[in-house]
N, CA, C and O atoms as a DFTB+ gen file, in Angstrom:
440 C
 N C O
     1  1     145.048      71.092     113.981
     2  2     144.914      70.894     112.554
     3  2     143.429      70.740     112.230
     4  3     142.680      70.127     112.990
     5  1     143.023      71.290     111.119
     6  2     141.626      71.258     110.698
     7  2     141.454      70.210     109.615
     8  3     142.179      70.217     108.620
     9  1     140.493      69.302     109.803
    10  2     140.180      68.277     108.815
    11  2     138.740      68.461     108.379
    12  3     137.843      68.542     109.219
    13  1     138.506      68.529     107.076
    14  2     137.152      68.623     106.536
    15  2     136.855      67.355     105.759
    16  3     137.642      66.937     104.909
    17  1     135.726      66.750     106.053
    18  2     135.311      65.525     105.367
    19  2     133.901      65.708     104.841
    20  3     133.070      66.348     105.486
    21  1     133.630      65.149     103.674
    22  2     132.322      65.235     103.055
    23  2     131.880      63.840     102.633
    24  3     132.701      63.023     102.216
    25  1     130.581      63.569     102.743
    26  2     130.046      62.280     102.319
    27  2     128.551      62.424     102.057
    28  3     127.888      63.296     102.619
    29  1     128.038      61.561     101.203
    30  2     126.605      61.547     100.936
    31  2     125.832      60.812     102.023
    32  3     124.647      61.072     102.233
    33  1     126.497      59.902     102.708
    34  2     125.865      59.092     103.741
    35  2     126.364      59.563     105.115
    36  3     127.550      59.455     105.424
    37  1     125.450      60.080     105.926
    38  2     125.823      60.625     107.229
    39  2     126.393      59.554     108.162
    40  3     127.322      59.829     108.923
    41  1     125.851      58.351     108.110
    42  2     126.342      57.288     108.988
    43  2     127.788      56.924     108.666
    44  3     128.590      56.725     109.579
    45  1     128.130      56.835     107.390
    46  2     129.520      56.506     107.032
    47  2     130.461      57.655     107.385
    48  3     131.604      57.429     107.783
    49  1     129.979      58.879     107.240
    50  2     130.777      60.035     107.638
    51  2     131.032      60.020     109.147
    52  3     132.149      60.283     109.593
    53  1     130.006      59.715     109.921
    54  2     130.149      59.649     111.377
    55  2     131.091      58.514     111.777
    56  3     131.907      58.681     112.684
    57  1     130.988      57.370     111.116
    58  2     131.873      56.249     111.437
    59  2     133.328      56.599     111.130
    60  3     134.231      56.255     111.892
    61  1     133.544      57.282     110.016
    62  2     134.905      57.712     109.673
    63  2     135.415      58.724     110.697
    64  3     136.576      58.671     111.104
    65  1     134.552      59.639     111.108
    66  2     134.927      60.630     112.122
    67  2     135.274      59.945     113.441
    68  3     136.251      60.313     114.093
    69  1     134.487      58.960     113.832
    70  2     134.778      58.234     115.076
    71  2     136.141      57.572     115.018
    72  3     136.903      57.630     115.984
    73  1     136.455      56.943     113.893
    74  2     137.751      56.277     113.762
    75  2     138.896      57.290     113.811
    76  3     139.924      57.039     114.440
    77  1     138.719      58.424     113.154
    78  2     139.752      59.457     113.143
    79  2     139.959      60.051     114.530
    80  3     141.092      60.232     114.975
    81  1     138.855      60.354     115.209
    82  2     138.942      60.928     116.555
    83  2     139.565      59.929     117.520
    84  3     140.411      60.294     118.335
    85  1     139.153      58.684     117.430
    86  2     139.683      57.661     118.320
    87  2     141.192      57.485     118.135
    88  3     141.921      57.285     119.106
    89  1     141.654      57.559     116.892
    90  2     143.086      57.421     116.616
    91  2     143.875      58.630     117.133
    92  3     145.012      58.483     117.580
    93  1     143.273      59.821     117.072
    94  2     143.967      61.044     117.502
    95  2     143.853      61.306     118.994
    96  3     144.636      62.081     119.542
    97  1     142.904      60.682     119.655
    98  2     142.607      60.952     121.063
    99  2     143.470      60.069     121.956
   100  3     143.011      59.058     122.487
   101  1     144.733      60.472     122.110
   102  2     145.692      59.678     122.895
   103  2     145.552      59.912     124.394
   104  3     145.668      58.973     125.182
   105  1     145.303      61.160     124.792
   106  2     145.189      61.520     126.197
   107  2     143.701      61.713     126.525
   108  3     143.056      62.577     125.930
   109  1     143.144      60.929     127.455
   110  2     141.710      61.050     127.747
   111  2     141.314      62.385     128.370
   112  3     140.130      62.721     128.409
   113  1     142.290      63.147     128.856
   114  2     141.997      64.435     129.474
   115  2     142.104      65.605     128.491
   116  3     141.701      66.723     128.810
   117  1     142.648      65.345     127.295
   118  2     142.780      66.379     126.273
   119  2     142.132      65.857     124.993
   120  3     142.771      65.182     124.186
   121  1     140.866      66.179     124.826
   122  2     140.108      65.681     123.683
   123  2     140.246      66.633     122.494
   124  3     140.317      67.848     122.677
   125  1     140.284      66.082     121.273
   126  2     140.279      66.959     120.102
   127  2     138.925      67.660     119.974
   128  3     137.901      67.121     120.394
   129  1     138.924      68.849     119.400
   130  2     137.689      69.619     119.235
   131  2     137.011      69.194     117.937
   132  3     137.648      69.112     116.887
   133  1     135.716      68.926     118.026
   134  2     134.914      68.587     116.851
   135  2     133.873      69.677     116.674
   136  3     133.149      70.012     117.611
   137  1     133.800      70.232     115.465
   138  2     132.892      71.336     115.166
   139  2     131.653      70.778     114.474
   140  3     131.752      70.034     113.499
   141  1     130.478      71.154     115.000
   142  2     129.203      70.709     114.447
   143  2     128.404      71.903     113.936
   144  3     128.552      73.010     114.455
   145  1     127.556      71.694     112.919
   146  2     126.758      72.799     112.400
   147  2     125.623      73.215     113.323
   148  3     125.211      74.375     113.312
   149  1     125.111      72.278     114.125
   150  2     124.026      72.613     115.047
   151  2     123.990      71.612     116.203
   152  3     124.585      70.539     116.103
   153  1     123.303      71.945     117.296
   154  2     123.270      71.072     118.480
   155  2     122.625      69.710     118.224
   156  3     123.023      68.719     118.835
   157  1     121.649      69.648     117.341
   158  2     120.997      68.354     117.060
   159  2     121.956      67.377     116.394
   160  3     121.923      66.178     116.669
   161  1     122.809      67.898     115.516
   162  2     123.806      67.039     114.863
   163  2     124.807      66.525     115.888
   164  3     125.214      65.365     115.829
   165  1     125.205      67.373     116.823
   166  2     126.106      66.934     117.884
   167  2     125.454      65.853     118.739
   168  3     126.085      64.849     119.069
   169  1     124.196      66.062     119.094
   170  2     123.480      65.082     119.900
   171  2     123.376      63.745     119.160
   172  3     123.577      62.684     119.751
   173  1     123.061      63.806     117.871
   174  2     122.972      62.580     117.074
   175  2     124.320      61.873     117.043
   176  3     124.378      60.652     117.182
   177  1     125.418      62.632     116.860
   178  2     126.747      62.037     116.820
   179  2     127.107      61.382     118.148
   180  3     127.677      60.291     118.175
   181  1     126.772      62.051     119.250
   182  2     127.041      61.458     120.568
   183  2     126.309      60.117     120.732
   184  3     126.873      59.140     121.225
   185  1     125.056      60.099     120.312
   186  2     124.291      58.847     120.402
   187  2     124.893      57.773     119.507
   188  3     124.976      56.612     119.907
   189  1     125.308      58.138     118.322
   190  2     125.930      57.184     117.395
   191  2     127.225      56.639     117.992
   192  3     127.509      55.445     117.898
   193  1     128.008      57.532     118.611
   194  2     129.265      57.099     119.239
   195  2     128.986      56.066     120.328
   196  3     129.644      55.028     120.394
   197  1     128.010      56.359     121.176
   198  2     127.691      55.442     122.277
   199  2     127.196      54.102     121.731
   200  3     127.536      53.058     122.286
   201  1     126.414      54.106     120.673
   202  2     125.940      52.868     120.055
   203  2     127.092      52.042     119.500
   204  3     127.126      50.823     119.671
   205  1     128.031      52.699     118.839
   206  2     129.116      51.987     118.162
   207  2     130.330      51.718     119.043
   208  3     130.926      50.643     118.971
   209  1     130.704      52.706     119.888
   210  2     131.963      52.610     120.620
   211  2     131.799      52.377     122.121
   212  3     132.766      52.028     122.798
   213  1     130.607      52.561     122.641
   214  2     130.412      52.455     124.078
   215  2     130.358      53.827     124.713
   216  3     129.833      54.765     124.112
   217  1     130.886      53.963     125.905
   218  2     130.788      55.221     126.649
   219  2     131.592      56.341     125.984
   220  3     132.553      56.110     125.250
   221  1     131.150      57.558     126.277
   222  2     131.814      58.745     125.746
   223  2     131.948      59.751     126.878
   224  3     130.950      60.235     127.411
   225  1     133.172      60.060     127.236
   226  2     133.420      61.017     128.321
   227  2     134.434      62.052     127.872
   228  3     135.318      61.764     127.065
   229  1     134.300      63.258     128.401
   230  2     135.215      64.364     128.121
   231  2     135.246      64.716     126.633
   232  3     136.298      65.053     126.089
   233  1     134.094      64.634     125.988
   234  2     133.968      64.955     124.575
   235  2     134.017      66.468     124.391
   236  3     133.272      67.191     125.052
   237  1     134.878      66.955     123.508
   238  2     135.076      68.389     123.306
   239  2     134.489      68.796     121.959
   240  3     135.003      68.407     120.911
   241  1     133.412      69.581     121.988
   242  2     132.777      70.000     120.746
   243  2     132.380      71.465     120.831
   244  3     132.303      72.043     121.915
   245  1     132.129      72.056     119.665
   246  2     131.619      73.417     119.617
   247  2     130.810      73.588     118.336
   248  3     130.959      72.832     117.376
   249  1     129.959      74.594     118.352
   250  2     129.145      74.881     117.186
   251  2     129.949      75.726     116.198
   252  3     130.893      76.417     116.584
   253  1     129.572      75.665     114.941
   254  2     130.308      76.334     113.873
   255  2     130.379      77.845     114.086
   256  3     131.405      78.455     113.786
   257  1     129.306      78.462     114.599
   258  2     129.331      79.911     114.797
   259  2     130.352      80.314     115.855
   260  3     131.048      81.316     115.694
   261  1     130.445      79.551     116.923
   262  2     131.446      79.839     117.955
   263  2     132.862      79.612     117.427
   264  3     133.773      80.386     117.720
   265  1     133.038      78.559     116.657
   266  2     134.339      78.269     116.059
   267  2     134.783      79.407     115.140
   268  3     135.925      79.859     115.212
   269  1     133.877      79.864     114.279
   270  2     134.205      80.962     113.370
   271  2     134.500      82.247     114.132
   272  3     135.397      83.005     113.764
   273  1     133.748      82.485     115.184
   274  2     133.983      83.683     115.985
   275  2     135.368      83.638     116.623
   276  3     136.064      84.652     116.670
   277  1     135.758      82.496     117.099
   278  2     137.074      82.364     117.731
   279  2     138.211      82.557     116.744
   280  3     139.223      83.172     117.079
   281  1     138.058      82.038     115.528
   282  2     139.156      82.205     114.573
   283  2     139.173      83.606     113.982
   284  3     140.228      84.076     113.555
   285  1     138.025      84.287     113.947
   286  2     137.988      85.649     113.407
   287  2     138.354      86.697     114.450
   288  3     139.043      87.668     114.135
   289  1     137.902      86.514     115.687
   290  2     138.067      87.532     116.718
   291  2     139.053      87.098     117.796
   292  3     139.826      87.920     118.287
   293  1     139.040      85.848     118.164
   294  2     139.906      85.376     119.233
   295  2     139.376      85.796     120.591
   296  3     138.168      85.770     120.825
   297  1     140.262      86.177     121.477
   298  2     139.881      86.543     122.840
   299  2     139.603      88.033     123.006
   300  3     139.357      88.485     124.125
   301  1     139.637      88.800     121.934
   302  2     139.416      90.241     122.009
   303  2     137.923      90.522     122.171
   304  3     137.166      90.438     121.204
   305  1     137.498      90.855     123.393
   306  2     136.075      91.061     123.676
   307  2     135.572      92.409     123.182
   308  3     134.373      92.680     123.240
   309  1     136.477      93.260     122.696
   310  2     136.042      94.559     122.178
   311  2     135.507      94.447     120.755
   312  3     134.906      95.394     120.249
   313  1     135.713      93.310     120.105
   314  2     135.249      93.124     118.734
   315  2     133.743      92.916     118.710
   316  3     133.150      92.440     119.678
   317  1     133.138      93.280     117.590
   318  2     131.702      93.137     117.415
   319  2     131.329      91.656     117.274
   320  3     132.103      90.847     116.762
   321  1     130.139      91.334     117.735
   322  2     129.653      89.959     117.589
   323  2     129.496      89.618     116.113
   324  3     129.186      90.485     115.296
   325  1     129.709      88.364     115.784
   326  2     129.594      87.892     114.415
   327  2     128.130      87.733     114.045
   328  3     127.351      87.153     114.802
   329  1     127.757      88.246     112.884
   330  2     126.407      88.002     112.380
   331  2     126.516      87.507     110.952
   332  3     127.606      87.498     110.379
   333  1     125.408      87.096     110.377
   334  2     125.439      86.458     109.062
   335  2     125.925      87.404     107.968
   336  3     126.608      86.965     107.043
   337  1     125.587      88.697     108.051
   338  2     126.029      89.646     107.028
   339  2     127.540      89.825     107.042
   340  3     128.183      89.844     105.992
   341  1     128.103      89.958     108.242
   342  2     129.547      90.109     108.363
   343  2     130.250      88.834     107.910
   344  3     131.247      88.887     107.190
   345  1     129.729      87.703     108.333
   346  2     130.333      86.430     107.962
   347  2     130.283      86.232     106.450
   348  3     131.259      85.771     105.859
   349  1     129.163      86.571     105.817
   350  2     129.051      86.450     104.368
   351  2     130.102      87.314     103.680
   352  3     130.746      86.873     102.728
   353  1     130.273      88.523     104.153
   354  2     131.269      89.417     103.567
   355  2     132.682      88.872     103.720
   356  3     133.480      88.945     102.786
   357  1     132.992      88.331     104.884
   358  2     134.324      87.775     105.131
   359  2     134.574      86.575     104.223
   360  3     135.646      86.458     103.628
   361  1     133.603      85.698     104.116
   362  2     133.767      84.501     103.287
   363  2     133.903      84.882     101.814
   364  3     134.773      84.365     101.114
   365  1     133.047      85.782     101.349
   366  2     133.124      86.199      99.946
   367  2     134.442      86.909      99.643
   368  3     135.037      86.682      98.590
   369  1     134.897      87.753     100.542
   370  2     136.178      88.434     100.337
   371  2     137.316      87.434     100.259
   372  3     138.233      87.589      99.453
   373  1     137.257      86.419     101.085
   374  2     138.292      85.392     101.070
   375  2     138.232      84.575      99.780
   376  3     139.265      84.265      99.186
   377  1     137.021      84.230      99.351
   378  2     136.868      83.409      98.147
   379  2     137.276      84.164      96.885
   380  3     137.937      83.607      96.008
   381  1     136.885      85.413      96.796
   382  2     137.184      86.188      95.596
   383  2     138.582      86.788      95.612
   384  3     139.232      86.871      94.570
   385  1     139.049      87.206      96.779
   386  2     140.370      87.805      96.971
   387  2     140.673      88.883      95.941
   388  3     141.815      89.023      95.502
   389  1     139.641      89.655      95.549
   390  2     139.814      90.780      94.636
   391  2     138.936      91.916      95.114
   392  3     138.157      91.749      96.052
   393  1     139.055      93.061      94.482
   394  2     138.213      94.204      94.814
   395  2     136.943      94.236      93.975
   396  3     136.162      95.182      94.068
   397  1     136.733      93.218      93.163
   398  2     135.535      93.171      92.333
   399  2     134.308      92.980      93.207
   400  3     134.400      92.435      94.307
   401  1     133.163      93.427      92.719
   402  2     131.927      93.266      93.486
   403  2     131.468      91.821      93.440
   404  3     131.830      91.056      92.546
   405  1     130.666      91.473      94.422
   406  2     130.107      90.130      94.520
   407  2     129.101      89.918      93.404
   408  3     128.609      90.893      92.837
   409  1     128.777      88.672      93.070
   410  2     127.731      88.403      92.093
   411  2     126.403      89.029      92.537
   412  3     126.160      89.218      93.729
   413  1     125.566      89.339      91.574
   414  2     124.319      90.049      91.843
   415  2     123.412      89.322      92.837
   416  3     122.761      89.966      93.660
   417  1     123.361      87.993      92.773
   418  2     122.468      87.268      93.669
   419  2     122.920      87.312      95.116
   420  3     122.134      87.006      96.013
   421  1     124.189      87.690      95.369
   422  2     124.687      87.738      96.732
   423  2     124.751      89.152      97.301
   424  3     125.044      89.333      98.483
   425  1     124.479      90.154      96.464
   426  2     124.514      91.523      96.945
   427  2     123.257      91.845      97.740
   428  3     122.181      91.303      97.487
   429  1     123.420      92.725      98.688
   430  2     122.263      93.171      99.458
   431  2     121.427      94.124      98.619
   432  3     121.977      94.919      97.856
   433  1     120.085      94.058      98.749
   434  2     119.242      94.979      97.978
   435  2     119.447      96.414      98.446
   436  3     119.730      96.666      99.617
   437  1     119.300      97.347      97.511
   438  2     119.360      98.753      97.884
   439  2     120.528      99.376      97.320
   440  3     120.752     100.569      97.526
């Protein structure tokens, strides 16, 4: 299941995430996957977890680009690698769900 949380304060968001993960993490050998936007954010979260909760072992995380690639392509290695142009097109097509063109500021020049 996918959970999205938003907050203005990163520390409160991280504390809420820790509580949610801790409640869902029943089996220490099967950790829930946490998706981060970049490696520095993951590193910061790991440090915050250790400060607040103590040790952290068998933590399962991935970066957003890998997560998106897995949900778009899966295990099919014949598919093209994901890049920002393709991802933008996929997201815009999903958001608009019509054959209308994208807004002018999002169109590629030319």
